[in-house]
C-alpha positions, 0 to 999 in steps of 0.5 A: 732322533733314535733310531727305534723312534724311526722304525715306530715311525716306520711300522706305522707308515706301513700299517696305515697303507696296509689298512688304507689299502685293505679299507680300499679292497673291502671296498672294491668288493662290496661295490662288485657283490652290488653290482652282481646283485643287481645284475642278477634282479636285471636277468629275473626281471627280463626272464620273467618279462620273456616268461608273462609274454611266451605264456599269454602268446600261447594260453591267451592268443593259442599261438605256436613257437615257428619251430613247432608249427610243422608238427601242429595237425591244423591245416596253417596253424598261427604263430609267433616267432621269437626275432630275439631274446627279448622281441617276439611277433604274428603276424597275423595275415601271413596265411594271407593269400598273395602274400609273398608276392607283397614285397619285403621288408629290409633293414634300410628301408623306410616303412610306414606304420598306424599303430597302438602301444601297450604297457604289458603285463600279461593280459590282453591290452585294452584301452586302460594299458594304452600308452600310445596311438596314432590310430583315428578310432582309438584316438577318439576313444581314448578321448571319449573315455571318463577315466583315461590317465593322458593329460591334454590329449596331443597323438598325431593320427598320421602314420608314424614313419621310420627309417628301420636299422637306424635308430629310430624306433626302439630297439624290438620293433626294429628287430621285428619288422625286418622281415615282414612284408608291406600290408602285414598286420603284425604285433610285437611283444617287447621286453623291457631291454628291447623297449624303454629299459629302466626310463620313464615314458609318459604313462609307461613305468620304467622296466615295463614289457609292451606290446605293439599292434601295427598296421604297415601302410607302405614300404619305400626301398 
């Protein structure tokens, strides 16, 4: 075997290795680019969901942000709280007489609630956007509807009992119920990040914002 032939083989191996490394690098770049596009799309979607919730609260519900309520001339203005970047809370009975004496809910407490849960699209939640409830009147209304999408409806009328901070409920509910008080009526609005994310749940499409209208029935320390 000649030296020239061996040199040609060596050059071929170097070239092949170069092309393999180049191909792997190209593949890595493509994957990284697609991942970045996916992340950007996700951020844009969550920003849109957040903006829709805030717009609804400030326009349709005529609420002010908690940090702005002291600048409003109106006495006891109704307001919402941005509990996190993904969760918003409105306590409808915040100014109730004697409320400050009601038991304050803390992480680790066991809370009994009744609720209506809706897919939230930026407009007023109603029976057509409802996906879960344990309120007898609501369940009866759904069963009486001719166009409801629920097959073999088996919603329980029993209170939903959860221990907060243990991952037993949606992250948005864990975030929003802490700081409320026993017997509060609470409206919680969540982007998909604080709700079901990319998962489909019953009639809830993936990447859906949701709204829960809650009555706190009991708090156990």
